[in-house]
C-alpha positions in Angstrom: 15.3 -13.2 2.2 12.2 -14.1 2.6 8.8 -11.6 2.5 6.9 -13.4 5.7 4.3 -10.6 6.1 3.7 -6.9 4.8 1.6 -4.1 4.5 1.0 -1.1 3.7 0.1 2.9 4.8 -0.9 5.6 3.7 -1.6 9.3 4.4 -2.9 12.4 3.2 -5.6 14.8 3.5 -8.3 13.1 2.3 -6.6 9.2 2.3 -9.1 7.9 4.8 -12.2 9.2 3.0 -11.3 8.3 -0.6 -9.2 5.9 -0.8 -9.0 2.1 -1.5 -7.1 0.0 -0.9 -7.5 -2.8 -4.3 -4.6 -4.8 -3.7 -1.9 -5.5 -1.1 0.1 -9.4 -1.7 3.5 -11.5 -1.5 4.3 -10.3 -5.4 7.8 -12.7 -5.2 9.5 -14.3 -2.5 11.4 -10.8 -2.3 8.2 -8.2 -2.9 5.2 -7.2 -1.7 3.3 -5.3 -3.9 0.8 -2.8 -2.7 -2.0 -0.5 -5.3 -5.0 1.1 -4.4 -7.5 3.6 -5.4 -8.0 7.6 -5.2 -11.6 8.7 -5.1 -11.1 12.3 -4.2 -10.9 13.0 -8.1 -8.8 16.6 -7.1 -9.3 15.8 -3.7 -5.2 16.7 -3.0 -2.0 13.6 -3.2 -2.2 10.8 -1.6 0.5 9.0 -0.3 0.9 5.1 -0.4 3.8 3.3 1.2 4.3 -0.5 0.8 6.2 -2.6 3.9 7.9 -6.3 3.6 8.6 -7.7 6.4 11.5 -10.6 5.7 13.6 -13.1 7.3 16.3 -15.8 6.4 
């Protein structure tokens, strides 16, 4: 299997207002890396889920 595409979803009470996506890229032939910065301080948790779409 090889990663052909990917991305992320983010949720939480403050995600839309205080979340900056800093990275989203294929980090290996079988992995996708995502990271983000939560600028909300103590505004509550933000959940980030990375997705990879793979093909043979």
